[in-house]
C-alpha positions, -999 to +999 in steps of 0.1 A: +040-129-174+051-100-152+049-064-160+083-049-152+086-013-142+101-004-175+070-018-194+046-001-170+065+032-175+062+028-213+024+028-209+024+064-201+009+084-172-021+060-167+002+029-164-018-003-161-050+016-152-056+030-187-058+014-221-040-017-209-067-025-183-095-020-208-078-042-234-072-069-208-109-068-197-121-070-234-097-099-241-109-118-210-145-111-219-140-125-255-122-156-241-150-163-215-177-158-241-160-183-264-147-207-238-164-238-253-149-231-287-115-224-272-115-256-250-127-277-280-098-265-301-073-270-273-086-306-267-083-314-304-047-301-305-038-321-274-054-353-288-037-349-322-011-377-326+011-355-348+015-326-323+048-340-311+069-333-342+099-320-323+117-334-294+143-320-270+179-324-279+185-346-249+157-370-259+170-371-295+204-380-283+190-407-260+170-422-288+200-422-311+221-439-285+194-465-279+191-471-317+229-474-321+231-500-293+202-520-308+218-519-342+251-531-328+234-560-310+214-570-341+242-568-367+228-572-401+191-570-392+168-543-406+168-509-390+130-512-385+135-541-361+147-517-334+118-492-337+091-511-319+111-512-287+118-475-290+082-468-295+073-490-265+098-471-243+082-438-253+046-449-244+051-439-208+064-405-219+033-400-241+011-409-211+029-383-190+025-357-217-012-365-219-015-361-181+003-327-183-020-316-211-051-326-192-039-306-162-032-276-184-066-277-200-082-281-165-063-251-153-074-230-184-110-241-178-108-229-141-093-196-151-120-190-178-147-197-152-130-171-128-113-195-104-078-188-094-051-211-079 
């Protein structure tokens, strides 16, 4: 995030060189000292199959439209019959999400080790 001039002015005469700087140093020190624990927790959260409880409104609308089309095509069949195809179409999205999560964890690891982009 960026410190706007209004936020810096609110920090008083020392600005970012005072208490803010010391707090940022202490926070980074704690994160670096506990990097293994932090990365383990992040990996567990990313690997959790239930982490994706919410979806974007666009994705929800797309899934509803696909389900409606399938139901119209399969008049009278069970609703569950259309779900496997929806799950199969989402497999690629899940792989992309896992790739993005792996990149994010890699970036966090680099930052905790002191490397910058």
